[in-house]
C-alpha positions as YAML, in Angstrom:
chain: A
units: angstrom
residues:
- id: 1
  name: UNK
  ca: [15.17, -32.77, 19.13]
- id: 2
  name: UNK
  ca: [12.76, -32.75, 22.10]
- id: 3
  name: UNK
  ca: [10.17, -30.55, 23.72]
- id: 4
  name: UNK
  ca: [12.81, -27.98, 24.69]
- id: 5
  name: UNK
  ca: [13.67, -27.46, 21.05]
- id: 6
  name: UNK
  ca: [10.00, -27.16, 20.06]
- id: 7
  name: UNK
  ca: [9.45, -24.50, 22.73]
- id: 8
  name: UNK
  ca: [12.52, -22.52, 21.61]
- id: 9
  name: UNK
  ca: [11.50, -22.95, 17.97]
- id: 10
  name: UNK
  ca: [8.10, -21.37, 18.63]
- id: 11
  name: UNK
  ca: [9.69, -18.50, 20.58]
- id: 12
  name: UNK
  ca: [12.14, -17.79, 17.74]
- id: 13
  name: UNK
  ca: [9.58, -18.01, 14.92]
- id: 14
  name: UNK
  ca: [7.00, -15.91, 16.78]
- id: 15
  name: UNK
  ca: [9.61, -13.21, 17.35]
- id: 16
  name: UNK
  ca: [10.64, -13.21, 13.69]
- id: 17
  name: UNK
  ca: [7.05, -12.62, 12.54]
- id: 18
  name: UNK
  ca: [7.23, -9.09, 13.94]
- id: 19
  name: UNK
  ca: [10.95, -8.40, 13.60]
- id: 20
  name: UNK
  ca: [13.03, -8.61, 10.44]
- id: 21
  name: UNK
  ca: [16.10, -10.21, 12.04]
- id: 22
  name: UNK
  ca: [17.54, -11.33, 15.37]
- id: 23
  name: UNK
  ca: [21.15, -11.90, 16.43]
- id: 24
  name: UNK
  ca: [22.53, -14.85, 18.37]
- id: 25
  name: UNK
  ca: [23.11, -12.96, 21.69]
- id: 26
  name: UNK
  ca: [19.49, -11.78, 21.57]
- id: 27
  name: UNK
  ca: [18.34, -15.35, 20.92]
- id: 28
  name: UNK
  ca: [20.25, -16.54, 23.97]
- id: 29
  name: UNK
  ca: [18.48, -13.94, 26.11]
- id: 30
  name: UNK
  ca: [15.10, -14.64, 24.51]
- id: 31
  name: UNK
  ca: [15.24, -18.42, 24.97]
- id: 32
  name: UNK
  ca: [17.48, -18.69, 28.04]
- id: 33
  name: UNK
  ca: [19.65, -21.22, 26.17]
- id: 34
  name: UNK
  ca: [23.42, -21.42, 25.90]
- id: 35
  name: UNK
  ca: [25.19, -20.33, 22.73]
- id: 36
  name: UNK
  ca: [25.91, -23.92, 21.65]
- id: 37
  name: UNK
  ca: [22.23, -24.85, 22.05]
- id: 38
  name: UNK
  ca: [21.10, -21.80, 20.10]
- id: 39
  name: UNK
  ca: [23.48, -22.60, 17.25]
- id: 40
  name: UNK
  ca: [22.23, -26.20, 17.08]
- id: 41
  name: UNK
  ca: [18.65, -24.93, 17.04]
- id: 42
  name: UNK
  ca: [19.43, -22.58, 14.17]
- id: 43
  name: UNK
  ca: [21.04, -25.35, 12.14]
- id: 44
  name: UNK
  ca: [17.92, -27.47, 12.58]
- id: 45
  name: UNK
  ca: [15.54, -24.60, 11.76]
- id: 46
  name: UNK
  ca: [17.55, -23.87, 8.63]
- id: 47
  name: UNK
  ca: [17.39, -27.55, 7.69]
- id: 48
  name: UNK
  ca: [13.59, -27.33, 8.06]
- id: 49
  name: UNK
  ca: [13.65, -24.28, 5.74]
- id: 50
  name: UNK
  ca: [12.07, -22.07, 8.42]
- id: 51
  name: UNK
  ca: [14.89, -19.51, 8.74]
- id: 52
  name: UNK
  ca: [17.78, -18.06, 6.78]
- id: 53
  name: UNK
  ca: [21.02, -17.60, 8.70]
- id: 54
  name: UNK
  ca: [22.71, -14.24, 8.26]
- id: 55
  name: UNK
  ca: [26.04, -12.89, 9.50]
- id: 56
  name: UNK
  ca: [25.67, -13.24, 13.27]
- id: 57
  name: UNK
  ca: [21.92, -13.81, 13.25]
- id: 58
  name: UNK
  ca: [18.86, -15.13, 11.42]
- id: 59
  name: UNK
  ca: [15.72, -13.99, 9.62]
- id: 60
  name: UNK
  ca: [12.49, -15.86, 8.87]
- id: 61
  name: UNK
  ca: [12.23, -17.70, 5.56]
- id: 62
  name: UNK
  ca: [8.75, -16.24, 5.03]
- id: 63
  name: UNK
  ca: [9.31, -12.87, 6.69]
- id: 64
  name: UNK
  ca: [6.51, -10.47, 5.80]
- id: 65
  name: UNK
  ca: [7.56, -7.41, 3.85]
- id: 66
  name: UNK
  ca: [7.50, -3.95, 5.37]
- id: 67
  name: UNK
  ca: [4.43, -3.15, 3.27]
- id: 68
  name: UNK
  ca: [2.57, -6.26, 4.46]
- id: 69
  name: UNK
  ca: [3.41, -5.61, 8.11]
- id: 70
  name: UNK
  ca: [2.42, -1.93, 7.89]
- id: 71
  name: UNK
  ca: [-0.82, -2.29, 5.93]
- id: 72
  name: UNK
  ca: [-2.04, -5.70, 7.11]
- id: 73
  name: UNK
  ca: [-4.83, -4.40, 9.35]
- id: 74
  name: UNK
  ca: [-5.98, -1.67, 6.96]
- id: 75
  name: UNK
  ca: [-5.85, -4.02, 3.97]
- id: 76
  name: UNK
  ca: [-8.18, -6.46, 5.72]
- id: 77
  name: UNK
  ca: [-10.82, -3.76, 6.31]
- id: 78
  name: UNK
  ca: [-13.35, -3.84, 3.44]
- id: 79
  name: UNK
  ca: [-10.95, -6.16, 1.62]
- id: 80
  name: UNK
  ca: [-13.52, -7.64, -0.78]
- id: 81
  name: UNK
  ca: [-14.89, -4.20, -1.64]
- id: 82
  name: UNK
  ca: [-11.42, -2.78, -2.23]
- id: 83
  name: UNK
  ca: [-10.59, -5.67, -4.54]
- id: 84
  name: UNK
  ca: [-13.75, -5.15, -6.62]
- id: 85
  name: UNK
  ca: [-13.06, -1.41, -6.83]
- id: 86
  name: UNK
  ca: [-9.51, -2.12, -8.02]
- id: 87
  name: UNK
  ca: [-10.73, -4.53, -10.70]
- id: 88
  name: UNK
  ca: [-13.22, -1.94, -12.00]
- id: 89
  name: UNK
  ca: [-10.69, 0.91, -11.91]
- id: 90
  name: UNK
  ca: [-8.07, -1.13, -13.78]
- id: 91
  name: UNK
  ca: [-10.41, -1.28, -16.78]
- id: 92
  name: UNK
  ca: [-9.82, 2.46, -17.24]
- id: 93
  name: UNK
  ca: [-6.11, 1.84, -17.87]
- id: 94
  name: UNK
  ca: [-4.84, 1.15, -21.37]
- id: 95
  name: UNK
  ca: [-1.32, 0.08, -22.38]
- id: 96
  name: UNK
  ca: [0.89, 3.06, -23.18]
- id: 97
  name: UNK
  ca: [-0.66, 5.36, -20.58]
- id: 98
  name: UNK
  ca: [1.12, 7.38, -17.93]
- id: 99
  name: UNK
  ca: [-0.74, 7.11, -14.63]
- id: 100
  name: UNK
  ca: [-0.28, 8.55, -11.15]
- id: 101
  name: UNK
  ca: [-1.17, 6.36, -8.17]
- id: 102
  name: UNK
  ca: [-1.85, 7.64, -4.67]
- id: 103
  name: UNK
  ca: [-1.00, 5.91, -1.38]
- id: 104
  name: UNK
  ca: [-3.54, 3.72, 0.44]
- id: 105
  name: UNK
  ca: [-4.62, 0.10, 0.42]
- id: 106
  name: UNK
  ca: [-7.23, 0.46, -2.34]
- id: 107
  name: UNK
  ca: [-4.58, 2.01, -4.59]
- id: 108
  name: UNK
  ca: [-2.27, -0.86, -3.64]
- id: 109
  name: UNK
  ca: [-4.99, -3.25, -4.80]
- id: 110
  name: UNK
  ca: [-5.23, -1.33, -8.06]
- id: 111
  name: UNK
  ca: [-1.48, -1.65, -8.62]
- id: 112
  name: UNK
  ca: [-1.81, -5.43, -8.40]
- id: 113
  name: UNK
  ca: [-4.38, -5.32, -11.23]
- id: 114
  name: UNK
  ca: [-1.99, -3.54, -13.62]
- id: 115
  name: UNK
  ca: [0.62, -6.23, -14.15]
- id: 116
  name: UNK
  ca: [-0.83, -7.18, -17.54]
- id: 117
  name: UNK
  ca: [-1.28, -3.58, -18.73]
- id: 118
  name: UNK
  ca: [2.29, -2.98, -19.91]
- id: 119
  name: UNK
  ca: [3.69, -0.83, -21.31]
- id: 120
  name: UNK
  ca: [2.88, 1.70, -18.60]
- id: 121
  name: UNK
  ca: [4.61, 4.63, -16.96]
- id: 122
  name: UNK
  ca: [3.69, 5.09, -13.31]
- id: 123
  name: UNK
  ca: [4.28, 8.08, -11.03]
- id: 124
  name: UNK
  ca: [3.85, 7.53, -7.31]
- id: 125
  name: UNK
  ca: [4.98, 8.47, -3.82]
- id: 126
  name: UNK
  ca: [3.99, 5.07, -2.41]
- id: 127
  name: UNK
  ca: [6.36, 2.22, -1.64]
- id: 128
  name: UNK
  ca: [3.46, -0.26, -1.86]
- id: 129
  name: UNK
  ca: [3.22, 0.46, -5.59]
- id: 130
  name: UNK
  ca: [6.95, -0.18, -5.97]
- id: 131
  name: UNK
  ca: [6.72, -3.50, -4.14]
- id: 132
  name: UNK
  ca: [3.71, -4.58, -6.19]
- id: 133
  name: UNK
  ca: [4.92, -3.57, -9.66]
- id: 134
  name: UNK
  ca: [8.68, -3.26, -9.34]
- id: 135
  name: UNK
  ca: [10.40, -5.56, -11.79]
- id: 136
  name: UNK
  ca: [7.33, -6.16, -13.97]
- id: 137
  name: UNK
  ca: [8.56, -6.03, -17.59]
- id: 138
  name: UNK
  ca: [7.33, -3.00, -19.51]
- id: 139
  name: UNK
  ca: [6.28, -1.01, -16.45]
- id: 140
  name: UNK
  ca: [8.37, 2.09, -15.75]
- id: 141
  name: UNK
  ca: [8.02, 3.46, -12.23]
- id: 142
  name: UNK
  ca: [8.93, 7.00, -11.23]
- id: 143
  name: UNK
  ca: [9.09, 7.30, -7.43]
- id: 144
  name: UNK
  ca: [9.03, 10.88, -6.20]
- id: 145
  name: UNK
  ca: [11.43, 11.77, -3.42]
- id: 146
  name: UNK
  ca: [10.89, 13.83, -0.33]
- id: 147
  name: UNK
  ca: [10.51, 13.11, 3.37]
- id: 148
  name: UNK
  ca: [9.75, 9.48, 4.11]
- id: 149
  name: UNK
  ca: [6.71, 8.70, 6.25]
- id: 150
  name: UNK
  ca: [7.01, 5.30, 7.94]
- id: 151
  name: UNK
  ca: [3.38, 5.08, 9.08]
- id: 152
  name: UNK
  ca: [2.12, 5.36, 5.50]
- id: 153
  name: UNK
  ca: [5.20, 4.10, 3.63]
- id: 154
  name: UNK
  ca: [5.25, 7.07, 1.28]
- id: 155
  name: UNK
  ca: [7.04, 10.33, 0.60]
- id: 156
  name: UNK
  ca: [5.67, 13.81, 1.20]
- id: 157
  name: UNK
  ca: [6.67, 17.45, 1.43]
- id: 158
  name: UNK
  ca: [7.93, 20.16, -0.93]
- id: 159
  name: UNK
  ca: [10.30, 17.88, -2.86]
- id: 160
  name: UNK
  ca: [7.51, 15.40, -3.59]
- id: 161
  name: UNK
  ca: [5.07, 18.10, -4.68]
- id: 162
  name: UNK
  ca: [7.63, 19.76, -6.97]
- id: 163
  name: UNK
  ca: [8.54, 16.41, -8.53]
- id: 164
  name: UNK
  ca: [4.93, 15.70, -9.46]
- id: 165
  name: UNK
  ca: [4.88, 19.04, -11.30]
- id: 166
  name: UNK
  ca: [7.48, 17.66, -13.71]
- id: 167
  name: UNK
  ca: [5.10, 14.98, -15.02]
- id: 168
  name: UNK
  ca: [1.86, 14.77, -16.93]
- id: 169
  name: UNK
  ca: [-0.39, 11.76, -16.30]
- id: 170
  name: UNK
  ca: [-3.32, 10.55, -18.37]
- id: 171
  name: UNK
  ca: [-5.10, 9.45, -15.17]
- id: 172
  name: UNK
  ca: [-4.49, 10.04, -11.47]
- id: 173
  name: UNK
  ca: [-5.95, 7.37, -9.20]
- id: 174
  name: UNK
  ca: [-6.69, 8.88, -5.80]
- id: 175
  name: UNK
  ca: [-7.57, 7.63, -2.34]
- id: 176
  name: UNK
  ca: [-9.24, 9.43, 0.56]
- id: 177
  name: UNK
  ca: [-10.17, 8.99, 4.21]
- id: 178
  name: UNK
  ca: [-13.73, 10.15, 3.73]
- id: 179
  name: UNK
  ca: [-16.19, 11.53, 1.19]
- id: 180
  name: UNK
  ca: [-19.01, 13.98, 1.91]
- id: 181
  name: UNK
  ca: [-20.94, 14.12, -1.38]
- id: 182
  name: UNK
  ca: [-21.84, 17.79, -0.90]
- id: 183
  name: UNK
  ca: [-18.28, 18.95, -0.16]
- id: 184
  name: UNK
  ca: [-15.86, 16.41, -1.67]
- id: 185
  name: UNK
  ca: [-13.05, 14.12, -0.53]
- id: 186
  name: UNK
  ca: [-11.17, 14.52, 2.74]
- id: 187
  name: UNK
  ca: [-7.93, 13.41, 4.37]
- id: 188
  name: UNK
  ca: [-7.14, 13.10, 8.06]
- id: 189
  name: UNK
  ca: [-3.75, 14.79, 7.69]
- id: 190
  name: UNK
  ca: [-2.41, 17.80, 5.81]
- id: 191
  name: UNK
  ca: [0.59, 15.97, 4.32]
- id: 192
  name: UNK
  ca: [-1.59, 13.37, 2.55]
- id: 193
  name: UNK
  ca: [-3.95, 16.06, 1.31]
- id: 194
  name: UNK
  ca: [-1.07, 18.04, -0.20]
- id: 195
  name: UNK
  ca: [0.33, 15.00, -2.03]
- id: 196
  name: UNK
  ca: [-3.11, 14.06, -3.37]
- id: 197
  name: UNK
  ca: [-3.60, 17.62, -4.64]
- id: 198
  name: UNK
  ca: [-0.22, 17.43, -6.40]
- id: 199
  name: UNK
  ca: [-1.29, 14.22, -8.13]
- id: 200
  name: UNK
  ca: [-4.54, 15.64, -9.47]
- id: 201
  name: UNK
  ca: [-2.77, 18.79, -10.65]
- id: 202
  name: UNK
  ca: [-0.57, 16.77, -13.02]
- id: 203
  name: UNK
  ca: [-3.34, 14.60, -14.53]
- id: 204
  name: UNK
  ca: [-5.84, 15.00, -17.33]
- id: 205
  name: UNK
  ca: [-8.39, 12.74, -15.60]
- id: 206
  name: UNK
  ca: [-8.92, 12.38, -11.85]
- id: 207
  name: UNK
  ca: [-10.35, 9.11, -10.55]
- id: 208
  name: UNK
  ca: [-11.25, 8.64, -6.88]
- id: 209
  name: UNK
  ca: [-11.27, 5.12, -5.41]
- id: 210
  name: UNK
  ca: [-13.60, 5.10, -2.40]
- id: 211
  name: UNK
  ca: [-15.38, 2.18, -0.75]
- id: 212
  name: UNK
  ca: [-18.91, 2.78, 0.51]
- id: 213
  name: UNK
  ca: [-17.86, 2.70, 4.16]
- id: 214
  name: UNK
  ca: [-16.02, 6.01, 3.66]
- id: 215
  name: UNK
  ca: [-18.99, 7.77, 2.07]
- id: 216
  name: UNK
  ca: [-20.52, 10.09, 4.64]
- id: 217
  name: UNK
  ca: [-17.23, 10.27, 6.57]
- id: 218
  name: UNK
  ca: [-15.25, 13.49, 6.85]
- id: 219
  name: UNK
  ca: [-11.69, 14.49, 7.68]
- id: 220
  name: UNK
  ca: [-9.78, 17.54, 8.78]
- id: 221
  name: UNK
  ca: [-8.51, 18.52, 5.32]
- id: 222
  name: UNK
  ca: [-10.39, 18.88, 2.04]
- id: 223
  name: UNK
  ca: [-8.45, 17.15, -0.73]
- id: 224
  name: UNK
  ca: [-10.65, 18.05, -3.68]
- id: 225
  name: UNK
  ca: [-14.14, 19.33, -4.37]
- id: 226
  name: UNK
  ca: [-16.82, 17.32, -6.22]
- id: 227
  name: UNK
  ca: [-16.17, 19.13, -9.51]
- id: 228
  name: UNK
  ca: [-12.54, 17.99, -9.40]
- id: 229
  name: UNK
  ca: [-13.56, 14.31, -9.37]
- id: 230
  name: UNK
  ca: [-13.97, 13.12, -12.94]
- id: 231
  name: UNK
  ca: [-14.90, 9.57, -11.94]
- id: 232
  name: UNK
  ca: [-15.74, 7.95, -8.60]
- id: 233
  name: UNK
  ca: [-15.13, 4.20, -8.41]
- id: 234
  name: UNK
  ca: [-17.01, 2.60, -5.53]
- id: 235
  name: UNK
  ca: [-18.64, -0.68, -4.53]
- id: 236
  name: UNK
  ca: [-22.23, 0.44, -3.98]
- id: 237
  name: UNK
  ca: [-24.53, 2.84, -5.81]
- id: 238
  name: UNK
  ca: [-25.79, 5.77, -3.77]
- id: 239
  name: UNK
  ca: [-28.79, 7.97, -4.52]
- id: 240
  name: UNK
  ca: [-27.03, 10.91, -2.89]
- id: 241
  name: UNK
  ca: [-24.03, 10.54, -5.21]
- id: 242
  name: UNK
  ca: [-26.33, 10.40, -8.23]
- id: 243
  name: UNK
  ca: [-28.25, 13.47, -7.04]
- id: 244
  name: UNK
  ca: [-25.01, 15.40, -6.63]
- id: 245
  name: UNK
  ca: [-24.00, 14.59, -10.19]
- id: 246
  name: UNK
  ca: [-21.05, 12.28, -9.52]
- id: 247
  name: UNK
  ca: [-19.90, 10.18, -12.44]
- id: 248
  name: UNK
  ca: [-19.88, 6.81, -10.67]
- id: 249
  name: UNK
  ca: [-18.34, 3.56, -11.80]
- id: 250
  name: UNK
  ca: [-19.84, 0.92, -9.51]
- id: 251
  name: UNK
  ca: [-17.80, -2.28, -9.22]
- id: 252
  name: UNK
  ca: [-19.71, -5.28, -10.51]
- id: 253
  name: UNK
  ca: [-22.31, -3.37, -12.51]
...
């Protein structure tokens, strides 16, 4: 295998980082190589454990999941703060609880902290929660249906809202796009706001996960007012939050 192979190898692997699968005719067009050359390349890449051959094509051995590809940029924003918030919020969860989990990367971080909290029953509209906790022994997941939203990897709409009404959760863990201490938590879109409101309506305790970067930011739609937030989990204490009477759980304190 020479420099030609190494060049084609990089082209193929780079393409597979952003695409789940590619077929042989597409590989021929992408690399400019003949079918016999492409097939030899694929045999070698499989031998190197870099790809998995499928019927008529290939996929990467370490192909990122849909959740990773969709949330990668958002997950990296305030990543350390989101992790600390998730660790603090997870301490509110006890085995045997039923909890509702919102969409969003901080809630996805929380889900990762719950693997040792079984038995649990979880209600969610978010695929990220399914990917994180699906298959964990003792954790029952109830995924609400509805219209699927690719950009946020969750379900929304009338079916989702009505399904949440069938459950009762001990705690609902919420996300938001912004928090104005005087007015409450906001979302940038009406669909997310409606789902978040459905979650808090089915829960005895409402917990908002909000990193400090979002405090002072607004959005087009009010999700819930300050009095509807039983506990705010954040990464930095704020005098304004204290003055407004928020019950704050500050990560690390």
